[in-house]
C-alpha positions as CSV (number, residue, x, y, z in Angstrom):
1,X,66.4,131.7,144.3
2,X,68.7,129.1,144.9
3,X,69.4,128.7,140.8
4,X,69.3,132.3,140.3
5,X,72.4,133.1,142.5
6,X,74.5,130.1,141.5
7,X,74.1,131.3,138.0
8,X,75.1,134.7,139.1
9,X,78.0,133.6,141.3
10,X,78.9,131.1,138.1
11,X,78.6,133.9,135.5
12,X,80.8,136.3,137.9
13,X,83.7,133.8,138.4
14,X,83.8,133.1,134.8
15,X,84.1,136.8,133.9
16,X,86.8,137.0,136.4
17,X,88.6,134.3,134.9
18,X,88.4,135.6,131.0
19,X,89.2,139.1,131.8
20,X,92.4,137.6,133.2
21,X,93.0,136.1,129.9
22,X,91.6,138.7,127.5
23,X,95.0,140.8,128.8
24,X,97.0,138.6,127.0
25,X,97.2,140.3,124.0
26,X,97.8,143.1,125.4
27,X,101.0,142.0,127.2
28,X,102.1,140.4,124.4
29,X,102.1,143.9,122.0
30,X,104.2,145.3,125.3
31,X,106.9,142.9,124.9
32,X,107.0,142.5,121.0
33,X,107.3,146.6,121.4
34,X,110.4,146.1,123.8
35,X,111.8,143.9,121.8
36,X,111.8,144.9,118.4
37,X,114.0,147.9,119.4
38,X,116.5,145.7,121.3
39,X,117.4,143.8,118.1
40,X,119.5,146.2,116.2
41,X,120.3,143.7,113.2
42,X,118.5,144.4,110.8
43,X,118.4,141.5,108.6
44,X,117.2,139.5,111.8
45,X,113.8,141.5,112.2
46,X,113.4,141.1,108.5
47,X,113.2,137.6,108.1
48,X,111.1,137.9,111.7
49,X,108.9,139.6,109.4
50,X,108.8,137.8,106.7
51,X,108.6,134.1,108.7
52,X,105.7,135.7,110.7
53,X,103.7,137.4,107.8
54,X,104.0,134.3,106.1
55,X,102.4,131.8,108.7
56,X,99.8,134.7,109.5
57,X,98.9,134.5,105.6
58,X,98.9,130.9,105.3
59,X,97.1,130.4,108.1
60,X,93.8,133.2,107.9
61,X,91.9,131.7,105.1
62,X,91.5,128.4,107.2
63,X,90.5,130.7,110.1
64,X,87.9,132.3,107.8
65,X,86.5,128.9,106.2
66,X,86.3,127.5,109.7
67,X,85.0,130.5,111.1
68,X,81.8,130.3,108.3
69,X,81.2,126.6,108.3
70,X,80.8,127.5,112.3
71,X,78.3,130.2,111.0
72,X,76.3,128.5,108.9
73,X,76.5,125.5,111.6
74,X,74.8,127.1,114.2
75,X,72.1,129.1,112.0
76,X,70.6,126.7,110.1
77,X,71.6,123.5,112.4
78,X,69.5,122.8,115.3
79,X,71.3,121.3,117.9
80,X,68.4,119.1,118.0
81,X,68.9,117.7,114.6
82,X,72.2,116.4,115.5
83,X,71.4,114.4,118.3
84,X,68.9,113.0,115.9
85,X,71.6,112.2,113.8
86,X,73.6,109.4,116.1
87,X,72.8,106.6,117.7
88,X,71.5,107.0,121.5
89,X,73.3,104.2,123.6
90,X,76.6,101.8,123.0
91,X,80.3,102.1,121.9
92,X,79.3,102.3,118.7
93,X,77.9,106.0,119.8
94,X,81.6,107.0,120.7
95,X,83.0,105.8,117.7
96,X,80.3,107.8,115.4
97,X,80.2,110.8,117.8
98,X,83.8,111.6,117.5
99,X,84.0,111.1,113.6
100,X,80.8,113.8,113.6
101,X,83.6,116.8,113.1
102,X,83.1,115.6,109.1
103,X,79.4,116.3,109.1
104,X,79.5,119.2,111.7
105,X,83.5,120.7,111.4
106,X,83.4,122.9,113.9
107,X,86.0,124.5,116.6
108,X,87.1,123.7,120.0
109,X,85.4,126.5,121.9
110,X,81.9,126.4,119.5
111,X,81.8,122.3,120.0
112,X,81.8,122.9,124.0
113,X,77.8,124.0,124.1
114,X,76.7,121.6,121.9
115,X,78.3,118.7,124.1
116,X,76.3,120.2,127.0
117,X,72.8,120.3,124.9
118,X,74.0,116.7,124.3
119,X,74.3,115.6,127.8
120,X,71.4,117.7,128.7
121,X,69.0,115.5,126.5
122,X,70.3,112.1,127.8
123,X,73.1,111.2,125.5
124,X,75.8,109.2,127.0
125,X,78.6,111.1,128.7
126,X,81.7,109.2,127.0
127,X,79.8,109.8,123.1
128,X,79.6,113.4,124.2
129,X,83.0,114.0,124.6
130,X,84.3,111.9,121.8
131,X,82.7,114.9,119.9
132,X,84.7,117.5,122.3
133,X,87.9,115.9,121.8
134,X,87.2,114.6,118.3
135,X,84.5,117.3,116.6
136,X,87.8,120.1,116.4
137,X,90.5,117.4,115.0
138,X,88.7,114.9,112.7
139,X,86.7,117.2,110.2
140,X,87.5,118.6,106.4
141,X,88.9,122.0,107.2
142,X,91.3,120.8,109.5
143,X,92.4,118.2,107.3
144,X,93.0,120.4,104.4
145,X,94.7,123.3,106.8
146,X,97.0,120.6,107.8
147,X,97.7,119.1,104.1
148,X,98.6,122.4,102.7
149,X,101.0,123.5,106.0
150,X,102.7,120.4,104.7
151,X,102.9,120.7,101.9
152,X,100.5,117.7,100.9
153,X,101.9,115.2,103.1
154,X,99.7,113.2,103.1
155,X,101.0,111.3,106.3
156,X,101.2,114.3,108.9
157,X,97.4,114.5,107.4
158,X,96.4,111.3,108.0
159,X,98.2,110.6,111.7
160,X,96.5,113.7,113.0
161,X,93.2,112.7,112.1
162,X,93.4,109.2,113.0
163,X,95.3,110.0,115.9
164,X,92.9,112.4,117.1
165,X,90.2,109.8,116.4
166,X,91.4,106.9,118.1
167,X,92.2,109.2,121.1
168,X,88.4,111.1,121.4
169,X,87.3,107.5,121.0
170,X,89.7,106.0,123.9
171,X,89.4,108.9,126.1
172,X,85.5,108.8,125.9
173,X,85.1,105.5,127.1
174,X,87.6,105.7,129.8
175,X,85.6,109.1,130.9
176,X,82.3,107.2,130.8
177,X,83.5,104.4,132.5
178,X,84.7,106.7,135.6
179,X,82.4,108.6,135.9
180,X,79.6,106.3,135.2
181,X,77.9,106.6,139.0
182,X,79.8,109.7,139.8
183,X,78.5,113.8,137.9
184,X,81.0,115.1,135.3
185,X,78.6,117.3,134.1
186,X,77.8,120.6,136.1
187,X,73.9,121.7,137.1
188,X,74.2,124.9,136.2
189,X,73.9,126.0,132.5
190,X,76.5,127.8,131.3
191,X,76.6,131.6,130.2
192,X,76.4,131.6,126.9
193,X,78.7,135.2,126.5
194,X,81.3,132.9,128.9
195,X,83.7,132.2,126.0
196,X,86.3,133.6,124.8
197,X,86.0,132.2,121.7
198,X,82.8,133.4,119.2
199,X,79.6,133.1,119.7
200,X,77.4,130.4,122.2
201,X,73.9,129.8,122.7
202,X,71.9,128.0,125.6
203,X,68.6,127.4,125.7
204,X,67.9,129.5,128.3
205,X,69.7,132.9,127.5
206,X,67.5,135.9,125.7
207,X,71.2,137.3,124.2
208,X,74.4,135.6,123.0
209,X,78.1,136.9,123.8
210,X,78.6,138.7,119.9
211,X,75.7,141.1,121.9
212,X,73.4,140.7,119.1
213,X,70.2,140.2,120.5
214,X,69.0,136.5,119.6
215,X,65.3,135.4,121.1
216,X,63.7,132.3,121.3
217,X,61.9,132.2,117.9
218,X,64.4,131.3,114.7
219,X,64.6,133.6,111.5
220,X,62.1,133.9,109.2
221,X,64.1,133.1,106.4
222,X,66.8,131.7,105.0
223,X,68.4,135.4,104.4
224,X,68.0,136.1,108.4
225,X,69.9,133.0,108.9
226,X,72.3,134.0,105.7
227,X,72.7,136.8,108.4
228,X,72.9,135.6,111.6
229,X,75.6,132.8,110.4
230,X,78.1,135.6,109.4
231,X,77.3,137.5,112.6
232,X,78.5,134.1,114.4
233,X,81.1,134.1,112.0
234,X,82.6,137.7,112.3
235,X,82.6,137.2,115.9
236,X,84.3,133.6,116.1
237,X,86.9,135.0,113.3
238,X,88.0,138.1,115.5
239,X,87.7,136.4,118.9
240,X,90.8,134.1,118.4
241,X,92.1,136.3,116.1
242,X,94.6,137.7,118.3
243,X,95.9,134.0,119.5
244,X,96.8,133.2,115.6
245,X,98.9,136.4,115.2
246,X,100.5,135.5,119.1
247,X,101.4,132.0,118.1
248,X,102.7,133.6,114.9
249,X,105.3,135.6,116.5
250,X,106.7,132.9,118.9
251,X,106.8,130.6,116.3
252,X,108.5,133.3,114.0
253,X,110.8,134.4,116.8
254,X,111.8,130.8,117.7
255,X,113.0,130.1,113.5
256,X,114.5,133.5,113.5
257,X,116.0,134.6,117.0
258,X,116.6,131.1,119.1
259,X,119.2,129.5,118.5
260,X,118.9,125.9,115.9
261,X,121.5,124.2,118.3
262,X,118.7,124.7,120.9
263,X,116.2,122.9,119.5
264,X,118.4,120.5,117.4
265,X,119.4,118.7,121.5
266,X,116.2,119.3,122.5
267,X,114.8,117.1,119.6
268,X,117.3,114.2,120.3
269,X,115.6,113.2,123.5
270,X,111.6,112.6,122.1
271,X,110.3,112.6,125.7
272,X,111.1,116.6,126.0
273,X,111.1,117.6,122.0
274,X,106.9,115.6,122.6
275,X,106.6,117.7,126.3
276,X,107.7,120.9,124.9
277,X,105.4,120.7,121.9
278,X,102.4,119.9,124.3
279,X,103.4,122.6,126.8
280,X,104.0,125.4,123.8
281,X,100.2,123.9,122.2
282,X,98.8,124.4,125.3
283,X,99.9,128.4,125.9
284,X,99.3,129.6,122.9
285,X,95.6,128.7,122.0
286,X,95.3,128.2,118.7
287,X,92.2,127.7,116.3
288,X,92.0,124.3,115.2
289,X,91.8,125.3,111.5
290,X,95.2,127.1,112.2
291,X,97.6,125.7,114.2
292,X,98.8,123.3,111.5
293,X,101.1,126.6,110.1
294,X,102.9,126.8,113.4
295,X,103.5,123.1,114.2
296,X,104.9,123.1,110.0
297,X,106.9,125.9,111.0
298,X,109.2,124.0,113.5
299,X,109.7,121.1,110.3
300,X,113.4,121.0,110.6
301,X,113.9,121.7,114.3
302,X,111.3,119.4,115.9
303,X,110.8,116.1,115.3
304,X,107.5,114.5,113.6
305,X,106.4,113.3,117.0
306,X,106.8,116.7,118.4
307,X,105.0,118.5,115.9
308,X,101.9,115.4,115.8
309,X,102.0,116.3,119.8
310,X,101.5,119.7,119.2
311,X,98.8,119.1,116.7
312,X,96.8,116.3,119.1
313,X,97.2,118.7,122.0
314,X,95.9,122.2,121.0
315,X,92.2,121.0,119.7
316,X,91.9,118.8,123.0
317,X,93.3,121.1,125.9
318,X,95.0,124.6,126.4
319,X,93.9,127.2,128.7
320,X,91.0,128.8,126.8
321,X,89.2,125.2,126.6
322,X,90.4,124.7,130.7
323,X,88.6,128.1,131.6
324,X,85.4,126.9,129.2
325,X,85.8,123.4,130.7
326,X,84.9,124.9,134.5
327,X,81.8,126.1,133.4
328,X,80.9,123.1,132.2
329,X,82.2,119.9,133.9
330,X,83.0,119.3,137.8
331,X,86.6,119.9,139.1
332,X,86.9,116.3,139.2
333,X,86.1,115.6,136.0
334,X,88.3,118.3,134.6
335,X,91.1,116.8,135.9
336,X,90.4,113.9,135.0
337,X,89.9,114.9,131.4
338,X,92.9,117.0,131.7
339,X,94.8,114.4,132.7
340,X,93.6,111.4,130.0
341,X,94.2,113.8,127.5
342,X,98.0,114.7,128.7
343,X,99.1,110.8,128.9
344,X,97.6,109.6,126.1
345,X,98.5,112.6,123.8
346,X,102.2,112.0,124.8
347,X,101.8,108.0,125.0
348,X,100.5,108.3,121.3
349,X,103.8,110.3,120.1
350,X,105.9,108.4,122.1
351,X,104.6,105.2,120.7
352,X,104.9,107.1,117.4
353,X,108.7,108.1,117.3
354,X,109.3,104.3,118.8
355,X,107.4,103.2,115.9
356,X,109.1,104.9,113.3
357,X,112.4,104.4,115.1
358,X,112.0,100.2,115.0
359,X,110.9,100.9,111.5
360,X,113.9,102.4,110.7
């Protein structure tokens, strides 16, 4: 009875938080409509439209690809099978888990219930966090989208994937040490409809967030599984699509309306430019399969270390992830995880800035 009350309270708390963030697209539309009539310069509006549409059209195929891959994994590959493919103990587990996105490429919000299952099966917290942070970055879809966004500049691709892997391993190991004797995972099961990004399942839930019925029995054949995969892909795609639109509009606005001298002044202060791009990544709530196109739009305005900070921060820490972490981690664990991500990304970006300055 007590567990039922706690679960209902958790569902209500998550619903209220997510309902608040669901107002974001509406606020964006109102602000956009108020802004457009104020811009009487048609050439500026044309430039804004061209940049905005180009970013969206470039990113959509990769969002769709990532959604399809996530749907196929959800429908055809059980989390039990994923668990069996990973080592059980030791720091090697963290290293393997942080690179598991190469085989199981899912976005940052679809990975949360997988992490809960891994921990529930006795998987080490350090390895689970390694997959939580590394999976959405170290995967082929993100590598392909980053390569295309940066005109096949493989240095940026390598920096993002290797940096994401390194940070996931280090943060996972540190979290495992910090919470070796303290609880980090909530004992109450997560609500399958609590994610603002796509459809998530829990073993105790009869239905998923996409409002399509799911039972404990697996689909009868591969055709049924294929249909389920497309349902998941569709819901994932539309759930995160509006974040792409908002991010693309802000990026286009920065390029066509904001004076470039402002970005030039900020770019001259490495720490400020890195912190600014990290903050932007946290606020925009972009999907890791599409955020490279937003980051690449700041080329010529922000230095590579600042763009790298944007590419590493978003898949590990943003507003929607913070909401989702509240249904998975304890408050102390959330503070520790968010602080570690912010600190490590900042140090990594500044370290790269220092290294390139020394080699120049």
